[in-house]
Residue frames as qw, qx, qy, qz and C-alpha x, y, z in Angstrom:
[[0.389, -0.379, 0.749, -0.379, 102.24, 110.29, 67.13],
 [0.321, 0.107, -0.885, -0.320, 101.81, 106.60, 66.22],
 [0.105, 0.201, 0.871, -0.436, 99.15, 106.04, 68.86],
 [0.427, 0.332, 0.119, -0.832, 96.43, 107.91, 67.00],
 [0.703, 0.310, 0.622, -0.152, 93.77, 105.97, 65.17],
 [0.532, 0.793, -0.097, -0.281, 94.60, 107.80, 61.95],
 [0.080, 0.662, -0.735, -0.121, 97.94, 106.00, 61.96],
 [0.780, -0.102, 0.573, -0.232, 96.37, 102.55, 62.31],
 [0.857, 0.506, 0.069, -0.073, 96.55, 101.72, 58.63],
 [0.371, 0.784, -0.476, 0.148, 100.22, 102.73, 58.42],
 [0.245, -0.555, 0.736, -0.302, 101.25, 100.79, 61.50],
 [0.910, -0.015, 0.240, -0.337, 99.21, 97.62, 60.91],
 [0.831, 0.463, -0.305, 0.049, 101.82, 96.28, 58.50],
 [0.185, 0.608, -0.645, 0.424, 104.49, 96.62, 61.20],
 [0.630, -0.373, 0.449, -0.513, 102.56, 94.66, 63.79],
 [0.190, -0.152, 0.970, 0.022, 102.82, 90.90, 64.39],
 [0.488, -0.009, -0.538, -0.688, 100.30, 88.97, 62.36],
 [0.658, -0.261, -0.701, -0.091, 99.45, 86.39, 65.03],
 [0.544, -0.730, 0.099, -0.402, 98.26, 86.72, 68.63],
 [0.954, -0.207, -0.081, 0.202, 100.62, 83.84, 69.36],
 [0.600, 0.369, -0.149, 0.695, 103.49, 86.24, 68.75],
 [0.119, -0.618, 0.104, -0.770, 102.18, 88.55, 71.48],
 [0.378, -0.242, -0.759, 0.471, 101.87, 88.66, 75.26],
 [0.220, -0.784, -0.403, -0.419, 98.86, 90.45, 76.85],
 [0.351, -0.059, -0.455, 0.816, 99.46, 93.20, 79.43],
 [0.095, -0.786, -0.565, 0.235, 97.24, 95.52, 81.45],
 [0.256, 0.756, 0.137, 0.586, 96.97, 99.14, 80.24],
 [0.486, -0.868, -0.038, -0.090, 97.30, 100.15, 83.91],
 [0.810, -0.292, 0.121, 0.494, 100.99, 99.18, 83.74],
 [0.439, 0.580, 0.145, 0.670, 101.61, 102.25, 81.55],
 [0.437, -0.666, -0.330, 0.507, 102.89, 104.40, 84.39],
 [0.224, 0.963, 0.098, 0.117, 102.97, 108.15, 83.67],
 [0.030, -0.910, 0.413, -0.014, 106.38, 109.70, 83.10],
 [0.665, -0.322, 0.654, 0.164, 107.95, 106.32, 82.34],
 [0.507, 0.569, -0.485, -0.428, 109.48, 105.04, 79.11],
 [0.880, -0.090, 0.459, -0.085, 109.30, 101.40, 78.13],
 [0.011, -0.539, 0.719, 0.439, 111.98, 99.74, 76.03],
 [0.305, 0.208, 0.922, 0.117, 109.34, 97.73, 74.17],
 [0.253, -0.091, -0.434, -0.860, 106.58, 98.22, 71.62],
 [0.347, 0.249, 0.726, -0.539, 102.92, 98.09, 72.62],
 [0.139, -0.109, -0.732, -0.658, 100.18, 96.86, 70.29],
 [0.461, 0.187, 0.410, -0.765, 96.43, 97.33, 70.28],
 [0.264, 0.246, 0.909, 0.210, 93.89, 94.88, 68.87],
 [0.397, 0.385, 0.010, -0.833, 91.56, 96.40, 66.30],
 [0.855, 0.282, -0.123, -0.417, 89.28, 93.74, 64.94],
 [0.986, 0.039, 0.048, 0.152, 91.46, 91.00, 63.52],
 [0.563, 0.619, -0.209, 0.507, 94.46, 93.30, 63.18],
 [0.626, -0.586, -0.180, 0.482, 97.15, 94.40, 65.61],
 [0.326, 0.834, 0.029, 0.445, 98.30, 98.00, 65.35],
 [0.521, 0.084, -0.391, 0.754, 101.20, 99.78, 66.98],
 [0.319, -0.863, -0.387, -0.070, 99.97, 101.75, 69.98],
 [0.293, -0.925, 0.225, 0.094, 103.24, 103.02, 71.54],
 [0.688, 0.587, -0.377, 0.199, 106.74, 102.95, 70.12],
 [0.811, -0.202, -0.300, 0.461, 109.82, 101.73, 71.94],
 [0.423, -0.054, -0.190, 0.885, 111.08, 104.46, 74.27],
 [0.150, -0.601, -0.343, -0.706, 107.88, 106.51, 74.06],
 [0.010, -0.099, 0.566, -0.818, 107.05, 108.51, 77.20],
 [0.239, -0.525, -0.809, -0.110, 103.81, 107.34, 78.81],
 [0.113, -0.213, 0.158, -0.958, 101.42, 110.06, 80.00],
 [0.343, 0.208, 0.698, -0.593, 98.16, 110.06, 81.98],
 [0.583, 0.402, -0.109, -0.698, 96.31, 110.51, 78.70],
 [0.314, 0.236, -0.888, -0.238, 97.47, 107.07, 77.53],
 [0.022, -0.182, -0.936, 0.299, 95.52, 105.32, 80.26],
 [0.335, 0.413, 0.354, -0.769, 92.61, 107.75, 80.09],
 [0.478, 0.378, -0.436, -0.662, 92.18, 107.25, 76.34],
 [0.301, 0.080, -0.944, -0.111, 92.32, 103.47, 76.68],
 [0.104, 0.263, 0.799, -0.531, 89.81, 103.50, 79.54],
 [0.426, 0.412, 0.076, -0.802, 87.41, 105.65, 77.51],
 [0.550, 0.322, -0.589, -0.497, 87.58, 103.10, 74.68],
 [0.894, -0.212, 0.202, -0.339, 87.09, 100.17, 77.05],
 [0.655, 0.480, -0.577, 0.088, 90.47, 98.60, 76.17],
 [0.820, -0.535, 0.144, -0.147, 91.26, 95.87, 78.71],
 [0.835, -0.229, 0.332, 0.374, 94.47, 94.56, 77.18],
 [0.330, 0.829, -0.394, -0.222, 97.47, 95.78, 75.25],
 [0.984, 0.055, 0.094, 0.141, 100.14, 93.47, 73.87],
 [0.116, -0.790, 0.547, 0.249, 103.92, 93.25, 73.73],
 [0.692, 0.422, -0.565, -0.155, 105.87, 91.02, 71.40],
 [0.949, -0.303, -0.088, 0.006, 106.61, 87.62, 72.92],
 [0.743, 0.276, -0.218, 0.569, 110.28, 88.31, 72.31],
 [0.088, 0.508, -0.248, 0.820, 109.99, 91.42, 74.52],
 [0.684, -0.572, -0.391, -0.227, 108.00, 89.81, 77.33],
 [0.728, -0.309, -0.319, 0.522, 111.02, 89.65, 79.65],
 [0.258, 0.239, -0.025, 0.936, 111.82, 93.31, 78.90],
 [0.408, -0.564, -0.256, -0.671, 108.28, 94.29, 79.87],
 [0.777, -0.487, -0.394, 0.062, 108.46, 92.17, 83.04],
 [0.588, -0.092, -0.244, 0.766, 111.69, 93.91, 84.03],
 [0.044, -0.427, -0.120, -0.895, 109.97, 97.27, 83.43],
 [0.632, -0.588, -0.307, -0.400, 107.18, 96.26, 85.82],
 [0.794, -0.296, -0.358, 0.393, 109.72, 94.88, 88.30],
 [0.409, 0.140, -0.141, 0.891, 111.65, 98.16, 88.29],
 [0.219, -0.307, -0.039, -0.926, 108.44, 100.12, 88.88],
 [0.453, -0.360, -0.813, -0.069, 106.55, 97.67, 91.08],
 [0.215, -0.324, -0.548, 0.740, 106.51, 99.93, 94.13],
 [0.213, 0.172, -0.076, -0.959, 104.66, 102.62, 92.18],
 [0.449, -0.144, -0.720, -0.510, 102.29, 100.05, 90.67],
 [0.415, -0.352, -0.808, 0.226, 101.33, 98.62, 94.07],
 [0.134, -0.360, -0.403, 0.831, 100.86, 102.09, 95.58],
 [0.184, -0.010, -0.362, -0.914, 98.63, 103.32, 92.74],
 [0.335, 0.268, 0.745, -0.510, 95.08, 103.15, 94.11],
 [0.549, 0.460, -0.117, -0.688, 93.65, 103.90, 90.66],
 [0.416, 0.274, -0.828, -0.257, 94.76, 100.45, 89.51],
 [0.850, -0.285, -0.142, -0.419, 92.34, 97.65, 90.52],
 [0.567, -0.551, 0.595, -0.145, 93.62, 95.33, 93.25],
 [0.923, 0.160, 0.349, 0.010, 93.34, 92.33, 90.90],
 [0.645, 0.722, -0.111, 0.224, 95.65, 93.96, 88.34],
 [0.090, -0.804, 0.519, -0.275, 98.19, 94.98, 90.97],
 [0.782, -0.306, 0.524, -0.141, 98.07, 91.45, 92.41],
 [0.893, 0.410, 0.162, 0.094, 98.65, 90.00, 88.95],
 [0.382, 0.825, -0.317, 0.270, 101.63, 92.31, 88.39],
 [0.403, -0.668, 0.570, -0.257, 103.09, 91.40, 91.78],
 [0.895, -0.072, 0.433, -0.079, 102.62, 87.68, 91.16],
 [0.791, 0.593, -0.024, 0.149, 104.26, 87.82, 87.72],
 [0.167, 0.816, -0.458, 0.310, 107.30, 89.68, 89.05],
 [0.553, -0.528, 0.581, -0.279, 107.66, 87.49, 92.15],
 [0.950, 0.133, 0.277, -0.056, 107.21, 84.27, 90.19],
 [0.654, 0.695, -0.218, 0.204, 109.96, 85.31, 87.77],
 [0.041, -0.738, 0.571, -0.356, 112.39, 86.04, 90.62],
 [0.732, -0.321, 0.532, -0.279, 111.47, 82.89, 92.56],
 [0.936, 0.346, 0.061, -0.027, 111.82, 80.73, 89.45],
 [0.466, 0.720, -0.429, 0.284, 115.37, 81.98, 88.99],
 [0.317, -0.618, 0.598, -0.400, 116.22, 81.37, 92.65],
 [0.778, -0.123, 0.565, -0.244, 114.92, 77.77, 92.44],
 [0.746, 0.567, -0.259, -0.233, 116.29, 76.92, 88.99],
 [0.873, -0.293, 0.358, 0.158, 118.19, 73.62, 89.18],
 [0.783, 0.457, 0.202, 0.370, 119.80, 74.34, 85.81],
 [0.173, 0.899, -0.163, 0.368, 121.48, 77.58, 86.85],
 [0.660, 0.030, -0.492, 0.567, 124.78, 77.38, 88.69],
 [0.215, -0.232, -0.458, 0.831, 124.38, 79.03, 92.09],
 [0.037, -0.607, -0.617, -0.499, 120.81, 79.92, 91.18],
 [0.360, -0.896, -0.260, -0.005, 120.44, 81.85, 94.44],
 [0.597, 0.124, -0.144, 0.780, 123.08, 84.56, 94.59],
 [0.201, -0.460, -0.343, 0.794, 123.41, 87.98, 96.15],
 [0.102, 0.050, -0.352, -0.929, 122.22, 89.78, 93.02],
 [0.395, -0.354, -0.726, -0.437, 119.01, 87.74, 92.80],
 [0.404, -0.502, -0.671, 0.369, 118.48, 87.94, 96.55],
 [0.114, -0.271, -0.133, 0.947, 118.86, 91.73, 96.51],
 [0.284, -0.140, -0.496, -0.808, 116.09, 91.85, 93.88],
 [0.466, -0.434, -0.768, -0.067, 113.90, 89.64, 96.05],
 [0.320, -0.425, -0.485, 0.694, 114.46, 91.89, 99.07],
 [0.040, 0.090, -0.144, -0.985, 113.63, 94.98, 97.02],
 [0.401, -0.283, -0.637, -0.595, 110.35, 93.48, 95.82],
 [0.482, -0.467, -0.715, 0.194, 109.40, 92.34, 99.33],
 [0.229, -0.291, -0.293, 0.882, 110.25, 95.74, 100.81],
 [0.213, 0.005, -0.282, -0.936, 107.95, 97.39, 98.27],
 [0.456, -0.264, -0.754, -0.392, 105.25, 94.76, 98.78],
 [0.245, -0.207, -0.784, 0.532, 104.79, 94.88, 102.56],
 [0.253, 0.202, 0.254, -0.911, 102.37, 97.86, 102.61],
 [0.537, 0.082, -0.518, -0.660, 100.34, 96.16, 99.88],
 [0.439, -0.078, -0.894, 0.047, 100.07, 92.93, 101.91],
 [0.008, 0.034, 0.634, -0.772, 98.45, 94.70, 104.85],
 [0.533, 0.104, 0.033, -0.839, 94.92, 94.69, 103.39],
 [0.614, 0.063, 0.754, -0.224, 92.53, 91.69, 103.53],
 [0.715, 0.613, 0.150, -0.301, 91.27, 92.23, 99.96],
 [0.279, 0.725, -0.609, -0.156, 94.85, 91.93, 98.72],
 [0.302, -0.276, 0.906, -0.107, 95.36, 88.54, 100.38],
 [0.689, 0.363, 0.544, -0.312, 92.08, 87.35, 98.90],
 [0.591, 0.747, -0.160, -0.261, 93.15, 88.49, 95.44],
 [0.095, 0.649, -0.753, -0.055, 96.66, 87.06, 95.73],
 [0.572, -0.132, 0.782, -0.209, 95.33, 83.69, 96.92],
 [0.788, 0.506, 0.239, -0.258, 93.72, 83.19, 93.52],
 [0.483, 0.762, -0.427, -0.062, 97.08, 83.57, 91.79],
 [0.066, -0.577, 0.796, -0.169, 99.27, 81.49, 94.12],
 [0.806, -0.064, 0.455, -0.373, 96.91, 78.49, 94.25],
 [0.891, 0.444, -0.052, -0.077, 98.13, 77.07, 90.95],
 [0.417, 0.697, -0.558, 0.170, 101.44, 75.38, 90.22],
 [0.938, -0.339, -0.070, 0.002, 103.34, 72.52, 91.83],
 [0.617, 0.461, -0.352, 0.532, 106.90, 73.81, 91.72],
 [0.553, -0.350, -0.471, 0.591, 108.79, 74.53, 94.94],
 [0.152, 0.012, -0.049, 0.987, 108.76, 78.24, 94.20],
 [0.390, -0.458, -0.459, -0.654, 104.95, 78.29, 93.77],
 [0.667, -0.523, -0.517, 0.119, 104.63, 76.82, 97.25],
 [0.488, -0.165, -0.251, 0.820, 107.25, 79.26, 98.55],
 [0.069, -0.290, -0.180, -0.938, 105.28, 82.23, 97.23],
 [0.563, -0.529, -0.494, -0.399, 102.10, 80.94, 98.88],
 [0.675, -0.426, -0.441, 0.410, 103.83, 80.43, 102.24],
 [0.338, 0.021, -0.097, 0.936, 105.41, 83.88, 102.01],
 [0.253, -0.443, -0.298, -0.807, 102.06, 85.60, 101.40],
 [0.683, -0.555, -0.454, -0.142, 100.48, 83.83, 104.37],
 [0.648, -0.239, -0.335, 0.640, 103.51, 84.51, 106.56],
 [0.132, 0.243, 0.024, 0.961, 103.32, 88.22, 105.73],
 [0.465, -0.542, -0.372, -0.593, 99.66, 88.24, 106.74],
 [0.752, -0.503, -0.402, 0.141, 100.32, 86.59, 110.10],
 [0.569, -0.087, -0.207, 0.791, 103.45, 88.62, 110.85],
 [0.023, -0.451, -0.154, -0.879, 101.51, 91.84, 110.21],
 [0.610, -0.641, -0.320, -0.338, 99.30, 90.94, 113.20],
 [0.795, -0.383, -0.245, 0.402, 102.37, 90.59, 115.43],
 [0.339, -0.671, 0.113, 0.650, 104.80, 93.34, 114.51],
 [0.593, 0.633, 0.390, 0.308, 104.59, 95.41, 111.35],
 [0.069, -0.985, 0.066, 0.147, 106.82, 98.35, 112.29],
 [0.417, -0.581, 0.593, 0.371, 110.25, 96.77, 111.69],
 [0.708, 0.595, -0.135, -0.356, 110.32, 96.64, 107.91],
 [0.314, 0.590, -0.743, -0.049, 113.72, 94.98, 107.58],
 [0.361, -0.160, 0.868, -0.302, 112.76, 92.24, 110.03],
 [0.722, 0.387, 0.397, -0.414, 109.60, 91.53, 108.04],
 [0.571, 0.666, -0.403, -0.260, 111.59, 91.52, 104.79],
 [0.024, 0.464, -0.880, 0.094, 113.96, 88.98, 106.33],
 [0.527, 0.064, 0.762, -0.372, 111.12, 86.75, 107.56],
 [0.720, 0.541, 0.153, -0.407, 109.29, 86.92, 104.23],
 [0.434, 0.641, -0.608, -0.175, 112.44, 86.11, 102.27],
 [0.176, -0.281, 0.923, -0.194, 113.01, 83.11, 104.55],
 [0.654, 0.283, 0.552, -0.433, 109.41, 82.02, 103.94],
 [0.650, 0.640, -0.199, -0.359, 109.87, 82.29, 100.18],
 [0.427, 0.577, -0.696, 0.010, 113.12, 80.28, 100.30],
 [0.633, -0.438, 0.527, -0.361, 112.25, 77.85, 103.08],
 [0.928, 0.093, 0.356, -0.054, 112.30, 74.80, 100.75],
 [0.408, 0.800, -0.410, -0.159, 115.34, 75.77, 98.68],
 [0.328, -0.485, 0.810, -0.025, 117.24, 72.80, 100.18],
 [0.805, 0.236, 0.509, -0.194, 114.97, 70.43, 98.26],
 [0.569, 0.755, -0.253, -0.207, 116.80, 71.38, 95.07],
 [0.013, 0.617, -0.787, 0.025, 119.76, 69.26, 96.24],
 [0.518, -0.079, 0.812, -0.257, 117.69, 66.10, 96.68],
 [0.050, 0.098, 0.883, 0.457, 116.32, 63.50, 94.23],
 [0.413, -0.103, -0.160, -0.891, 112.88, 64.52, 92.97],
 [0.592, -0.214, -0.736, -0.249, 111.33, 61.11, 93.71],
 [0.260, -0.123, -0.712, 0.641, 111.67, 61.81, 97.44],
 [0.208, 0.222, 0.288, -0.908, 108.87, 64.39, 97.19],
 [0.464, 0.030, -0.553, -0.691, 106.53, 62.40, 94.96],
 [0.536, -0.260, -0.803, -0.022, 105.34, 59.96, 97.65],
 [0.544, -0.762, -0.166, -0.308, 103.41, 60.41, 100.87],
 [0.020, 0.704, -0.584, 0.404, 105.93, 61.26, 103.63],
 [0.705, -0.346, 0.503, -0.361, 104.65, 58.38, 105.78],
 [0.958, 0.218, 0.180, -0.054, 105.38, 55.86, 103.00],
 [0.364, 0.797, -0.477, 0.068, 109.02, 56.78, 102.38],
 [0.872, -0.002, -0.392, 0.291, 111.78, 54.28, 103.01],
 [0.601, -0.696, -0.102, 0.379, 114.05, 55.01, 105.97],
 [0.554, -0.083, 0.257, 0.787, 116.73, 56.27, 103.61],
 [0.113, 0.557, 0.430, 0.701, 114.40, 58.54, 101.67],
 [0.398, -0.848, -0.344, -0.062, 112.88, 59.85, 104.89],
 [0.611, -0.514, 0.018, 0.602, 116.35, 60.75, 106.12],
 [0.375, 0.196, 0.370, 0.827, 117.03, 62.53, 102.85],
 [0.108, -0.738, -0.473, -0.468, 113.74, 64.41, 103.01],
 [0.507, -0.820, -0.235, 0.121, 114.37, 65.52, 106.57],
 [0.623, -0.240, 0.096, 0.739, 117.78, 66.87, 105.59],
 [0.338, 0.650, 0.377, 0.567, 116.35, 69.61, 103.37],
 [0.235, -0.965, -0.112, -0.020, 116.30, 72.36, 106.05],
 [0.601, -0.583, 0.312, 0.448, 120.04, 71.87, 106.70],
 [0.573, 0.214, 0.512, 0.602, 120.71, 71.61, 102.97],
 [0.143, 0.889, 0.355, 0.252, 118.74, 74.83, 102.51],
 [0.366, -0.892, 0.125, 0.232, 121.07, 76.68, 104.87],
 [0.634, -0.240, 0.497, 0.541, 124.00, 75.21, 102.95],
 [0.445, 0.592, 0.510, 0.437, 122.46, 76.41, 99.66],
 [0.026, -0.965, -0.177, -0.193, 122.31, 79.92, 101.11],
 [0.725, -0.452, -0.026, 0.518, 125.86, 79.91, 102.48],
 [0.466, 0.073, 0.243, 0.848, 127.15, 82.28, 99.80],
 [0.081, -0.677, -0.401, -0.612, 124.19, 84.64, 100.12],
 [0.096, 0.145, -0.472, 0.864, 123.96, 87.36, 102.74],
 [0.455, -0.542, -0.620, -0.340, 120.68, 86.15, 104.24],
 [0.284, -0.571, 0.337, -0.692, 119.57, 87.93, 107.43],
 [0.060, -0.184, 0.911, -0.365, 119.45, 85.81, 110.56],
 [0.591, 0.187, 0.476, -0.624, 115.66, 85.59, 110.66],
 [0.721, 0.432, -0.332, -0.428, 115.63, 84.24, 107.09],
 [0.348, 0.353, -0.863, 0.100, 118.14, 81.53, 108.00],
 [0.312, -0.045, 0.762, -0.566, 116.03, 80.66, 111.06],
 [0.723, 0.301, 0.135, -0.607, 112.98, 80.20, 108.82],
 [0.650, 0.438, -0.581, -0.219, 114.88, 77.92, 106.45],
 [0.248, 0.308, -0.875, 0.281, 116.48, 75.82, 109.20],
 [0.136, 0.038, 0.797, -0.587, 113.66, 75.54, 111.76],
 [0.520, 0.031, -0.167, -0.837, 110.44, 75.53, 109.72],
 [0.730, -0.092, -0.625, -0.260, 109.87, 71.81, 110.42],
 [0.184, 0.047, -0.766, 0.614, 110.48, 72.03, 114.17],
 [0.451, -0.544, -0.548, -0.448, 107.34, 71.66, 116.28],
 [0.388, -0.667, 0.217, -0.598, 106.11, 72.91, 119.66],
 [0.893, -0.370, 0.152, -0.206, 106.12, 69.42, 121.18],
 [0.306, -0.638, 0.684, 0.179, 109.65, 68.62, 119.98],
 [0.797, 0.181, 0.577, -0.003, 108.48, 66.15, 117.34],
 [0.545, 0.822, -0.047, -0.159, 109.92, 68.05, 114.39],
 [0.830, -0.023, 0.213, 0.516, 113.24, 68.00, 112.58],
 [0.738, 0.348, -0.555, 0.160, 116.16, 68.39, 112.06],
 [0.219, 0.366, -0.668, 0.610, 116.93, 68.87, 115.80],
 [0.485, -0.508, -0.712, -0.021, 113.66, 68.04, 117.62],
 [0.132, 0.151, -0.321, 0.926, 113.84, 71.48, 119.24],
 [0.080, -0.596, -0.753, 0.268, 110.99, 72.26, 121.69],
 [0.130, 0.841, 0.425, 0.310, 108.74, 75.26, 121.24],
 [0.349, -0.904, -0.074, 0.236, 110.49, 77.49, 123.75],
 [0.453, -0.500, 0.410, 0.614, 113.68, 77.58, 121.67],
 [0.461, 0.438, 0.606, 0.477, 112.13, 77.78, 118.18],
 [0.073, -0.150, 0.049, 0.985, 112.29, 81.36, 116.81],
 [0.409, 0.505, 0.482, -0.588, 108.84, 82.92, 116.47],
 [0.419, 0.563, -0.340, -0.626, 109.31, 83.65, 112.77],
 [0.167, 0.222, -0.936, -0.217, 110.14, 79.99, 112.11],
 [0.255, 0.283, 0.844, -0.378, 106.99, 78.92, 113.96],
 [0.458, 0.586, 0.138, -0.654, 104.93, 81.17, 111.69],
 [0.371, 0.489, -0.636, -0.467, 106.58, 79.82, 108.54],
 [0.022, -0.082, 0.996, -0.040, 106.21, 76.23, 109.74],
 [0.367, 0.420, 0.678, -0.480, 102.49, 76.66, 110.38],
 [0.474, 0.642, -0.079, -0.597, 101.89, 78.47, 107.08],
 [0.165, 0.402, -0.845, -0.313, 103.95, 75.79, 105.31],
 [0.193, 0.141, 0.957, -0.167, 101.70, 73.05, 106.71],
 [0.428, 0.582, 0.425, -0.545, 98.52, 74.93, 105.78],
 [0.380, 0.644, -0.354, -0.562, 99.73, 75.76, 102.28],
 [0.032, 0.244, -0.948, -0.204, 100.77, 72.16, 101.65],
 [0.299, 0.309, 0.855, -0.289, 97.28, 71.00, 102.60],
 [0.448, 0.683, 0.275, -0.507, 95.39, 73.42, 100.33],
 [0.297, 0.627, -0.558, -0.455, 97.71, 72.60, 97.40],
 [0.960, 0.162, -0.033, -0.224, 97.12, 69.43, 95.39],
 [0.266, -0.593, 0.756, 0.078, 99.74, 66.72, 95.89],
 [0.430, 0.224, -0.806, -0.339, 100.38, 63.43, 94.07],
 [0.242, -0.131, -0.937, 0.214, 98.89, 61.60, 97.09],
 [0.020, 0.590, 0.688, -0.423, 95.94, 63.87, 97.89],
 [0.151, 0.719, 0.423, 0.531, 93.58, 66.42, 96.36],
 [0.104, 0.329, -0.253, 0.904, 93.70, 69.95, 97.68],
 [0.222, -0.527, -0.744, 0.347, 91.82, 70.44, 100.95],
 [0.053, -0.854, -0.287, -0.430, 89.54, 73.41, 101.49],
 [0.094, 0.559, -0.413, 0.713, 90.84, 76.11, 103.86],
 [0.686, -0.456, 0.188, -0.535, 88.39, 74.91, 106.53],
 [0.989, -0.037, -0.140, 0.009, 89.52, 71.29, 106.14],
 [0.610, 0.435, -0.387, 0.538, 93.19, 72.31, 106.24],
 [0.174, -0.566, 0.389, -0.706, 92.74, 74.33, 109.44],
 [0.866, -0.323, 0.058, -0.377, 90.78, 71.47, 111.01],
 [0.926, 0.136, -0.270, 0.226, 93.64, 69.07, 110.29],
 [0.328, 0.502, -0.428, 0.677, 96.15, 71.46, 111.83],
 [0.506, -0.519, 0.249, -0.643, 93.94, 71.82, 114.93],
 [0.966, -0.151, -0.136, -0.159, 93.87, 68.03, 115.25],
 [0.737, 0.264, -0.396, 0.481, 97.66, 67.97, 115.57],
 [0.485, -0.858, -0.092, -0.140, 97.41, 69.09, 119.18],
 [0.667, -0.651, 0.190, 0.309, 100.60, 70.46, 120.65],
 [0.727, 0.160, 0.328, 0.582, 102.51, 70.74, 117.36],
 [0.245, 0.552, 0.231, 0.763, 101.60, 74.35, 116.57],
 [0.112, -0.104, -0.401, 0.903, 101.49, 77.51, 118.66],
 [0.075, 0.634, 0.764, -0.092, 97.83, 78.14, 119.52],
 [0.014, 0.763, 0.136, -0.631, 98.11, 81.92, 119.43],
 [0.033, -0.381, 0.584, 0.716, 99.72, 81.85, 115.99],
 [0.091, 0.297, 0.908, 0.283, 97.02, 79.48, 114.72],
 [0.071, 0.756, 0.547, -0.352, 94.36, 81.92, 115.95],
 [0.010, -0.668, 0.196, 0.718, 96.17, 84.69, 114.08],
 [0.077, -0.085, 0.806, 0.581, 96.23, 82.65, 110.86],
 [0.080, 0.548, 0.832, 0.025, 92.50, 81.95, 111.20],
 [0.019, 0.783, 0.271, -0.559, 91.88, 85.67, 111.78],
 [0.052, -0.471, 0.479, 0.739, 93.91, 86.63, 108.68],
 [0.046, 0.138, 0.888, 0.437, 92.05, 84.11, 106.50],
 [0.043, 0.656, 0.723, -0.213, 88.69, 85.13, 107.94],
 [0.022, 0.724, 0.055, -0.687, 89.27, 88.84, 107.27],
 [0.046, 0.363, -0.630, -0.685, 90.25, 87.99, 103.70],
 [0.777, 0.232, 0.174, -0.559, 87.05, 85.89, 103.34],
 [0.358, 0.430, -0.803, -0.207, 89.14, 82.86, 102.35],
 [0.210, -0.058, 0.920, -0.325, 87.62, 80.41, 104.88]]
């Protein structure tokens, strides 16, 4: 078997010579009774040796042996990084449910998979970047993720991963994680409803892909009348972007109504609070909070406490009960 140390000398010549040719992965991703269509390498001093061959069946002893030796990272070839990510994506439900894997490693695996899917959905260079195939993958990941989201320590861990990045999909992931936390305090028994709401949260800004990028580089209050009109069209454009995708109704509501406000001051329709769907209210509030804690060209990132204080100051714009629920979720996760 090529994993044994006695084979190190024979396999070293087959391994990449530079760490730059490799991508680090957690040993915990070697799920028992699974085969990976990629090679795994182990660092030994300055050399890289083959640890597992392509198609080799992983067993519990793989992880046990690595843990005994204190190995924190294995490596896949950079050229096989996407193959490994698809392997994790296909097995993510089992990864998230495995309590022997540290929360931080499961969070990292979830974030990598979700980022890859969200990047594809928001890719301006791909024709019809959001399609039914990609959306079905997103739904599958969300369906498998919901039980994982229900624990405060998970939200705390995930918050460290989603804080970075300025792309629309980074923000979408952050809003989705917060939305899942709040929705779990309201109704967590209807899985498909929660999947729909979370997918709407992830995609709520997809309409921005149709607009000039300069519109989102200035403070909203300093936009020209024309640019402000363009910016405020993105919820409607988002629904248009999703026209060919079988989005559930609650997801469409989140995309279309996430900028409506309780006092009727929102857009695109200035709808009052009593007609705004609850899920859209949650996404709208989490969207505002996430925008505040994320660095923008016109402001540094606010602390969670500062962001919540600013939302509280906007009296009448946000549902008070939902704001209390967001504060509770953040407090339990020790994020405040």
